[in-house]
C-alpha positions in Angstrom: 97.2 198.4 88.4 97.7 195.4 86.1 99.1 196.0 82.7 96.8 194.8 79.9 98.3 192.3 77.5 98.7 193.3 74.0 96.9 191.6 71.2 100.1 189.9 70.1 100.7 188.6 73.6 97.2 187.3 74.0 97.5 185.5 70.7 100.7 183.8 71.8 99.2 182.8 75.1 96.2 181.3 73.3 98.5 179.4 70.9 100.5 178.1 73.9 97.3 176.9 75.7 96.1 175.3 72.5 99.4 173.5 72.1 99.2 172.2 75.7 95.6 171.1 75.2 96.6 169.3 72.0 99.5 167.6 73.9 97.1 166.5 76.7 94.7 165.2 74.0 97.6 163.4 72.3 98.8 161.9 75.6 95.2 160.9 76.6 94.8 159.3 73.2 98.0 157.5 73.7 96.9 156.3 77.2 93.6 155.1 75.8 95.3 153.4 72.9 97.8 151.7 75.3 94.9 150.6 77.5 93.0 149.1 74.5 96.2 147.4 73.4 96.9 145.9 76.9 93.3 144.8 77.2 93.3 143.2 73.8 96.6 141.5 74.7 95.1 140.2 77.9 91.9 139.0 76.2 94.0 137.2 73.6 95.8 135.3 76.3 94.4 131.8 76.9 95.3 131.9 80.6 92.9 133.5 83.0 94.2 136.8 84.3 92.7 139.1 87.1 93.6 142.2 89.1 92.2 143.0 92.5 92.8 146.2 94.5 93.9 146.3 98.2 90.3 145.7 99.3 90.0 142.5 97.2 87.8 144.1 94.6 88.2 143.1 91.0 89.4 146.0 88.9 90.2 144.1 85.7 90.3 140.6 84.2 90.5 139.1 80.7 88.0 137.2 78.7 89.5 133.8 79.7 88.9 134.6 83.4 85.3 135.9 82.8 84.2 133.2 80.3 86.2 130.1 81.3 86.4 130.5 85.1 83.2 132.4 86.1 81.1 132.2 83.0 79.7 135.7 83.4 80.5 139.1 81.5 83.4 141.2 82.7 80.9 144.0 83.6 79.4 141.7 86.3 82.9 141.1 87.8 84.6 144.5 87.8 83.9 146.3 91.0 82.9 143.1 92.9 84.7 141.1 95.5 84.8 137.3 95.9 81.9 137.5 98.4 79.8 139.6 96.0 79.5 136.7 93.5 78.0 133.8 95.4 76.2 132.5 92.3 79.5 131.7 90.6 81.9 131.6 93.6 80.6 129.4 96.5 81.0 131.2 99.8 83.3 128.4 101.2 85.6 128.8 98.2 85.5 132.6 98.4 86.7 132.3 102.0 89.6 130.1 101.0 90.6 132.4 98.1 90.3 135.5 100.4 92.7 133.9 103.0 95.3 133.2 100.2 95.0 136.9 99.1 95.4 138.1 102.6 98.5 136.1 103.1 100.0 137.8 100.0 98.9 141.2 101.2 100.6 140.6 104.6 103.7 139.3 102.9 104.1 141.3 99.6 105.9 139.6 96.8 104.9 136.5 94.9 102.7 133.5 95.6 102.4 130.2 93.7 100.1 127.4 94.6 97.9 124.7 93.0 94.2 124.6 93.4 91.1 122.9 92.0 88.5 125.2 90.4 85.0 124.4 89.3 84.9 126.2 85.9 82.0 127.7 84.0 81.4 124.4 82.1 81.0 122.7 85.5 84.2 120.7 85.0 86.7 120.8 87.9 90.2 121.6 86.7 93.5 122.0 88.5 95.2 125.4 88.1 98.6 126.7 89.0 98.0 130.2 90.5 100.9 132.7 90.0 100.1 135.8 92.0 102.1 139.0 92.8 101.5 142.2 94.6 101.4 145.5 92.6 103.2 148.4 94.3 103.6 152.1 93.6 106.9 154.1 93.5 106.8 154.4 97.3 106.5 150.6 97.6 102.9 150.8 98.8 100.8 147.8 97.9 98.0 148.7 95.5 96.6 145.2 94.7 97.2 141.8 93.4 97.6 140.5 89.9 97.1 136.8 89.2 97.6 134.5 86.2 96.1 131.0 86.2 97.7 128.1 84.3 95.5 125.0 83.6 97.6 122.0 84.6 94.8 119.5 84.7 96.3 117.4 81.9 99.7 117.6 83.4 98.5 116.3 86.8 96.5 113.5 85.1 99.6 112.5 83.2 101.6 112.6 86.4 99.1 110.2 88.0 99.2 107.9 85.0 103.0 107.9 85.0 103.1 107.2 88.7 100.7 104.3 88.2 102.8 102.9 85.4 105.9 103.2 87.5 104.2 101.3 90.3 103.2 98.7 87.8 106.7 98.4 86.5 108.0 98.2 90.1 105.5 95.5 90.9 106.5 93.5 87.8 110.2 93.8 88.7 109.5 92.2 92.0 106.9 89.6 90.9 107.3 86.1 89.5 105.3 86.2 86.2 104.1 82.5 86.5 102.7 82.4 90.0 102.2 86.1 90.8 104.2 85.8 94.1 107.3 87.8 94.9 110.5 86.8 93.1 114.1 86.1 94.1 115.1 89.7 93.7 112.5 90.9 96.2 113.5 88.0 98.5 117.1 89.2 98.6 115.9 92.7 99.5 113.4 91.7 102.2 115.4 88.9 103.8 118.0 91.4 105.2 115.2 93.9 106.1 113.1 91.3 108.0 116.1 90.0 110.0 116.9 93.6 111.1 113.3 94.2 112.2 113.1 90.9 114.1 116.3 91.8 116.0 115.0 95.3 116.8 111.6 94.0 118.1 113.0 90.7 119.4 110.5 88.3 117.8 111.0 85.0 116.1 111.7 85.2 112.4 111.0 82.0 110.4 112.5 81.2 107.1 111.3 78.2 105.2 112.3 76.7 101.9 109.5 74.7 100.3 110.2 72.2 97.5 107.7 70.3 95.3 108.6 66.6 95.6 109.7 64.8 92.4 108.7 67.8 90.3 110.9 66.9 87.4 109.2 63.5 87.2 105.8 65.3 87.3 106.8 67.5 84.3 108.1 64.5 82.4 104.8 62.6 83.0 102.2 65.3 82.7 103.9 68.0 80.7 105.2 71.5 81.6 101.8 73.1 81.1 100.3 71.0 83.9 103.6 71.6 85.9 103.0 75.4 85.7 99.4 74.8 86.9 100.7 72.9 89.9 103.1 75.7 90.9 100.2 78.2 90.6 97.9 76.0 92.8 100.6 75.5 95.4 101.4 79.3 95.6 97.7 80.1 95.9 97.2 77.5 98.6 100.1 78.8 100.6 99.0 82.4 100.3 95.6 81.5 101.7 97.4 80.7 105.0 99.3 84.0 105.0 96.9 86.5 106.7 99.3 89.2 107.8 100.8 91.9 105.5 104.3 91.0 106.7 104.0 87.3 105.8 105.9 86.9 102.5 105.9 84.1 99.9 108.6 84.0 97.2 109.4 81.8 94.2 113.1 81.3 94.7 113.5 79.4 91.4 112.1 76.3 89.6 109.8 74.4 92.0 111.3 76.0 95.1 109.5 78.6 97.2 110.6 80.7 100.2 108.5 81.8 103.1 109.3 84.6 105.6 107.0 85.1 108.6 107.3 85.9 112.3 105.8 84.3 115.4 105.8 84.7 119.1 106.9 81.1 119.9 108.5 78.1 118.2 105.3 76.0 118.4 103.4 78.5 116.3 106.3 78.5 113.8 105.9 74.8 113.2 102.2 74.8 113.4 101.7 77.1 110.4 104.2 75.3 108.2 102.7 71.9 109.0 99.3 73.3 108.0 100.7 74.4 104.7 102.3 71.0 104.0 98.9 69.3 104.7 97.0 71.9 102.6 99.1 71.0 99.6 98.7 67.3 100.1 95.0 67.7 100.4 94.8 69.3 97.0 95.0 65.7 95.8 96.7 66.6 92.5 97.6 63.3 90.9 101.3 62.5 90.7 101.8 58.7 90.2 105.6 59.0 90.1 105.8 60.6 93.6 107.0 57.6 95.6 104.2 56.1 97.6 102.0 59.2 97.8 100.6 59.1 94.2 99.8 62.8 94.5 101.7 66.2 94.6 103.4 66.8 98.0 106.0 69.2 99.3 108.9 69.0 101.6 109.9 71.9 103.9 113.0 72.9 105.8 112.5 75.7 108.3 115.0 77.8 110.2 113.5 79.3 113.3 115.6 82.3 114.2 115.3 82.9 117.9 118.6 84.5 118.5 120.5 87.6 117.4 121.7 86.2 114.1 121.9 88.4 111.1 124.0 86.1 108.9 121.6 85.6 105.9 123.9 83.0 104.3 124.0 80.9 107.5 120.2 81.1 107.9 119.6 80.2 104.2 122.0 77.3 104.3 120.4 76.0 107.5 116.9 76.0 106.0 118.3 74.3 102.8 120.0 71.7 104.9 116.8 70.9 106.8 115.0 70.7 103.5 117.5 68.1 102.3 116.9 66.1 105.5 113.1 66.2 104.9 113.7 64.9 101.4 116.0 62.2 102.6 113.6 61.1 105.3 111.0 60.2 102.7 109.5 63.6 101.5 106.2 65.2 102.4 107.7 66.2 105.7 108.7 69.3 107.7 112.1 69.5 109.3 112.7 72.5 111.5 115.4 73.7 113.9 115.8 76.7 116.3 119.0 78.6 115.6 
């Protein structure tokens, strides 16, 4: 038979139970307060934040995610998966996001990647996704938390910077007067093209082109017209260069360099002779150009048909042939196979 508790004992037990109940209430209030604080902190963050459980169902998100990304109230998001929101997440995108989530579930830890997102305002922005698995004390995966960083402006600035760098690179290799490649680029490509011609065993042609009596032209017609002549000649030559690996350079003053490859020696001389005739047929008046009375060019061309990689020798050979063309009366092409 159970002994009955005395009045004093019952009173103490009631006091103890009331104390425990008050403690539970206090703890519950503290939990609720902490939850409100955390939610307020999340909602204050400008970056979209979300949490999904192991089944991919949204269990929480902040205002930025609901308003900026999806454009719907949080109440319509919580308890739904990617595939339950087709009116804000297109099925094809939901499938891609789901695959990313699954990879992280299969390989717990962190996941970082960039992706384009069509936001609530219909603008497509680039976001950096930082995601991590949430685990319990036994290391069991409970879900995924994700923070999204809008890097649209950063990516746009990177593109602009890349474009500017390309522009600067182009300017560093381009002759400002004629728009063709400059001597610096010639020095770089000359070695490169010789190596390529040796590797693939085709003929490399290097020609030096000089405007005949150009100093007399400048003296008679002025430097402004002289600049126009150089532009016209470079444009005329470029019209004959149809392949991406045919290169025209302004070596300095009125001197141009030409690098191109051919399959035989006849083709080498045929192209360069056409260029000489094209310039003559521009019919630019030059009354001090010997008997021609118009602008002409002289050309020396070294046709490299052997395993020669001596750039100095090739250059000097073309220069020597140019001198011979000048000495023979100008408006001529002198070539030699080396």
